[in-house]
N, C-alpha and C positions, 0 to 999 in steps of 0.2 A: 554669262556671268556670275545673271541666278540664279545659272541652274547648281556653279562651285559652292553658294554663298545654302543653294538647301540640301546640299550632299557630307558638308562638315557642320550647321547645324541638327542633323538627323542622330550624329548616333549618340548624344549625349541625353537628348529628350529618352534617348531605343533603350538609354541603359538604365534608366529607373523605371521602364516598363520591362524591362527582362526579371527586374526581382523584386517586382509587385506580386506573382506567380509566389515563388521561392520565399516570400513573404510570409503569403495566404498559408501555401502547407506548413509552415514553424507555426506557425502563430494556430492549427488546425489538429495536427498533432500534439500542443500543447492541451489543447484542452478536452483533447478529445483521448487522450495517453499517459500522461503526466499530473494531468495532476487530480483525474480520483481517484489513483494507481497514489495518490502523495494525503489526499484526504480519504481512501477506505488505511493507511495505513498506519493512522493519527491516530484515528477511529478503534482501530485492534491495537496502542498503544496503552490507549486509556480507559481501554474495556479493560485488559493486566492485569494497570499500573492500580487496580482495588479489586481485581483478585483477594478474596479470604480464605479463613479456612470452614467448609461445610460447603460448600461452591461445586454444582456439581457440575462436569466441562466434559470436548474431547476432545481427544487429546492429536495433533495431525497424521499419528498409526488408526484418528476410528474409534478408535475405546473409549469406554463410558468413565468418567473416576471422577473422588469424591476428592478436593482439596482436604489433606492431615493438618498441615500447617505448613507455616509463611519459614525460611525460614532470615533467624533474621542475625545474621551475622549479611547475606545475601540475597540480598532479593530478588532475582532472577532462577536464585534456586528456592523448587518449590518438591513437599514432600507433599506421594500422594497417594491416594490408598484401590488397590484392584481389588475386586474380590478380600479375598483377606488377608492382602501384605501391604506394606506402604511403599513405593519405591521413590527417589531423586528424581525429580524430571525442570529441564529448564523450561525458566516461565517462557520459553518461547515454543515448547513443538504445544501449546493450548493454542487451538482454532476459536473450539467457541462458548457457549456458554447451555451449558445442553438444556438450559430454558430453553432458550436461542433456536435451534435446528426443530428441523421437522420433522414429527415423529411419524416412519410408514407401518 
């Protein structure tokens, strides 16, 4: 009779124990992957929002350029100077400020 009581009580406790590793992996995944990415994205958005004319930037293609002006109608559009020409680019094309990159 006591054996039947123990067998019935075990599945309830073991279900909680079985969930602990899954919860632990979920927390580990959040703190090692999701949180650092969202923090880096917020920092990059803050940097991009402060771009102004005259800033030297590095584009996603690896080119170094100087911001000529920011579009007044659409703040997501930049006019950048590449050599002697001025081209229109999205703000997201900027990867970093040239002063932040390590020169080889």
